[in-house]
N, C-alpha and C positions, 0 to 999 in steps of 0.2 A: 488429034491433035498431030501436027507435024513439023513443030518448032522446036520450042526448048522448055525443058522444065527447071527451075532454079530452087534450091533449097537452102534455109540457112537455120541456124540454132541461135536463140537468144534468151537472155536472163542466166539464173544459176543453174549449174549444171546438174545433171542427177547421174543415177547408177544405168537409168535404161534410157536416157535420152538417145543414144546411137541405135537403140532398137527402133524407135521411132524413123530415124535416119535410114536405116536399113531395111524397114517395111516399107518406105516409100520407094527407095532404089528398087527393090524387088518388084513391086507392083507396076512401076513405071516400064521395067524391061519385059515384064509380062505383058502387059497391057498397049504398050508403046514400043515395040522392037525397033530398036536402032535409032530412037530420038535422041536428041542432044540432052545433056543432065549436067548441069553447073552447080557447084557449090559456092556459096557465097562466105567468103572468111570473115569470121566475126561478127555474125548476125547483118544485119542492114548496112553496117559500115562497109562490107566488101561491095555491095552493090554501089554504095556513094562512090568509093575510091577505085571501082573497078578490079578489085582483088577476087577472082573467081578460080576456081579451080574444076577441071574436068572430073567427074565421077562416072561417066559412062562405062570405063574400061577396067572398074574394079574386078578382081578376080572372086570368084565364088569363095574361095578358102578366106581371103581378105577382108571381103563383106561380113562373112561370118564371125570372124574375129573382131571386126568392128563392131559390131552389134553386141558383144558380149562385154565390151570394154567401157566401164565408167567414164564420166566426162563427155564433154561437147567436143568431138572430133573434128569440126569444122572452126572451132574456136566460138567464142560467145560475145554478147556485148551488154552494157549497162545503158547504152543510148536509149532515150525515150524521144524519138522525132518529132518534132513540131511539123507544121505544114511545109514549111519550106525544105526541111532535110527530107520529107517524104519525097517532096518533088525531084530532088536528086536522086534519091531510091528508085523513083519512076523512071527516070532519065537512064539510069543504069539498067534497068529490066528491058527498056526498049532497046538498048544499045545492044544487049545481049541476045535480042529476038525471044524474048520470054512469052510463051501461051500462059505459061501458070507460074505462081511462085507459092511454094509451101514454106511456112514459117513457124516452126517448132518453139513454144514457148509459152508465159503465163498470158495474165490479162492485159499487160502493157502491149506483148506482142500482137496479141487481137485487136488492140485499140490501133497499133500501127498498119495492120492489115485492113481495118476499116478505112482508115484515112486513104492508103493506096489505092484499094478498091474504088472509092468515090472519085479520086482524082484520075482515075484511068478509064472510069466509065465502062466497065465491063471489058475493055480490052485484053486484059491480063486478069486471069482467075486468081484471086488471091484467098488461100486457105491456111486457116491457123489450125496448127496441130497441138494438142494440150500437153503440157509440161509443168509441174510443180510438186515440190515436195510439202509446200504448205497445203495442199488440197484445198485451195480456195477460188477455183474458177466455178462460176455459176454455171448452172444447166448439166453439170456434171456431179454423177455419184461419188466419183473420185477421180483421182487424177494419176497419170504415169510419174513415177518417182515417187509417190506417198508411200505406196506399201512397203516397198524396201526400207525407206527412211524410217518409217514408223516401227518396223521390225528390229532397226538397230537401236531406237529409243527404248522400245520396251524391253530389250535384252539388257541395256545399260542401265535401267533403273532396277530390274530385276538383281542385277550383280551390286549395284549400290545396296539395296535391301539388306542382301547377304553379308556385305561389308559391314554395314551398320549395326546388324544383329551381333556380328563379332566384336565390334568395337562402339559402343554406343556414343550417340552425339547427334548432330542436325546436318544434314547434307541437303543442298539445293543445287538443282540441276537446270540450267537455262538453256531453252530449247529454241530453235529459230521458229518466226512465226510473228510477224509484224502486225498484222489486222486480224487473224484468224489462227484459233486454238488446238486445230486437229492433231498436229504432230506432237504438241505437248500432252493432251489426252492420250495420245498412245502409250505414254509412259506407264499407264495403268492397265494395259491390255494383258499383261501377265502376272498381275498381283498373285500371291502364291496362297495368301488366306486372309482371313478377317484383319489381321493385324498387320498385312502386307503392304509394301511401299507402291506407290507414294501415298503418303497419309494426305498430303494437301496438294491440289492442283489449281494454278491460277493462270487463267487466258485472257487474251485482251476483250473477250465479249463480257467480261464482267470487271467493274471498276474495282482498282486494287486500293486498300487502306492499310496505313502501316499500322496503326493501333491493333486492327483485327488480325493482322498478320501474326505480329507478335504473340497476341493471346493465344493465337490458336496454335501456334508452334509451341508455346509454353504447355498448354493443355495436352498436346500430344506427348511430350517430353515426361509430362508428370504420370501419363498411363503406359507408356511404352518404353521409356527410357531412351527413345530415340525418335527423330523427325525426319522423314524423307521428303522433300518438297521439289514438284515439278513445277517450273515457271516458264512461261513463253516471253521471249525477249520484248515482246510488243504490250506487255501489261502497261496500264496508263491508270491515272487517277479518275475520280469522277467528274473532272473538268475536261478531260481527255489528254490530258499531258503524260506523254511518256514516264515511266518511274524514272528512267535515267535521267531526264530533264529537271525532274523535281528534287533529285538528291545532286546532282552534278553542277558544279559553277558553269556557266555558260560558255565561259573562254576555255573550259578543258573538254567540252563537248567535241566528239569527232563527227564531221558531216561528210556526206557524198557529194558529188557533183551538182546534184539537185535541191541541195539544202536540207535533206533529210538526215536526222539524228541518225548515226551509225549505231544500230542496236546490236550487231552480232560481234562487236570487240569486247574490251574487258571493263568498259565503263560500268555497266549494269552489275556485274559480277561484284566489283569493289564496292558498289553503293549498296548490295545488299549485304555483303561482309561488313560493312560499316553500320548497318541496321543491327545485325546479330551482335556484334562487339559491343555496341551503346545500350541496347536494350536487354541483351541477354549475355551479361558478362561472365566469364569463367564457364561457358558452355562449349565443349569442343564442336566446332563446325568447320564446313568445308563447303566453299561455292564453286562449282565447275561450270564454264560456260562451252557448251557443245560446239557452237560456231558452225562451220562447215562440216564437221565430221559426219552427220549423217546423210551428207548429199552423194557422197561418191565413194563410200566405203567399199573396199576391194574384196573384203572378206563376206559381205552378204549381198546378195542378188536374188530377190525375189521371184520364183519361175512364173508367177501369175502376172506380176509386174512387168517382167520381160514380154510376155506373149502380148498383153495388152497394149503395151506400147508399141510393138512391132505392128499389131493390127490397126492401132489408130493412125499409124504412118500409112500403110497399106489404103486404108480407107480414105486419106487424105486426098491420094491420087484420084480415086473415084469420084471424089466429091469435086475435085477441080473440073472434071469433065463436064459437069453440071452448072459451074460458076463460081462464085465467092461464097465461103462459108467457114465455119467454126466447126472443130470435130468435136463431140463431146460424148465422154463415156457415161453411159446411162444403163441402171439397173432395173429390170423389167418384174423382180421379184424371183428369178429365176437364173437368169445370166445376165451379164455385162456385155453390152455391144456398144461400137462406136455408131452413132449419129451425126448428121449434118444440121447445124442450128444456124440461125443467122449470126452474122459477126455482131452487130450491134447489140445481140442478146447477152455477148460474154465481153465484149471490149470494155476495158475500164472498169469493170465492177468487180466486187468481192464479195464471195461466199463465207460466210460466218457459221459457226457452229450453231445450229438449232438449240433455242432456248432450253428445251427439253433434255439436252445432252450434259446439262450441270445440274446437280442437286440444288434445290431453291434454296437451303439454309446451311448448306456445309460447302467447303471449298473441295469438291470432289465430284468426279462424273457420275452419271445417272446409269441406271441398268440401260437404257436406249443406247447410250453412247458405246456401252460396254458390248452390246448385242451389235452394233455397227461395227466396231473394232473386230470382235471374234469372226465376223462374216468376211473381213478381208485379209486379217492376216493369219498366219499358220498359227497352231496349237503350241504352247509354250515346250521348251525342251523337257523330255520325259524325267531328267533328274529333279526339275522343280517340282515341288508338292502340288496336288490338285486344289485350286480354290476350294474352301469349305466355310 
């Protein structure tokens, strides 16, 4: 390649998305010395609007600092480009003289790359580099950003368990995840013992029933005097309506620019608080919405997550030399490696938790899910008692 690489970041930021950016920049410098490298500010919006920044002259020290900084250094976007928008992005790529466009993000980002790749007829190599704390990209064993966020969630629920062993009651922690429950399942990764929290886990892959929920909480309370609940923001009823839609008046629901109900706000927490107050009166209860907290928590950044995110960015550069692809992290039973898969295999698709990750008759993760999390997450802190 002798022209220009363009790099952008899309969707929700993570603690390691800049590692992927740094990995790409390092690989470009090594494989294509002297080539022009441009960063598109705020995702594809920068290409649409001509808002590009030169990245070629970043010093090694600045690059190392950038890599270890949470959040999307180039700025991100929630824009979901249609065909017309992608035409403007392609126009921006042509104006920049781009040979390759690396876009770091989730399944919507992969869909954008698929559209642009088809529109340009192969003139620009469009590569999608994976990113999402939701862990919901197909073709991937896990995604950059997930391990760090999962470690945060595991630690938060271990702390909630200790808190409510001291002062019994009901605690519900609402965790991000519109369609997939991997991050919520991570709440159980550091359970301390057979009595340990979370006692109940609710994820989008299983229909939520209010009556069953209340009965389950009541049963746990009767046995343990406390009940810790992990709940995905995307839990829905058997008709597929999100829980918040069923409990909050339509005129009070918050929606994003695409009309989707905003799940990461306070509506769901307030709805769950109402359920507990109405169906379990006089029980001490607390509902916390984690919201964005697991995404870029500055106090936790898993080293495996950092390394894999960096490698994904570096591999994206290699993939761009062959054409348009999505980079996927795949596990061969021994190690995790980035591989190139077709954009259409990932674009716009959602990976859900396997059915065997949940117990069939209980609202709890299975041994298969616990083993998956144990393979990815570090062991729990030494001061927490071992599971027995």
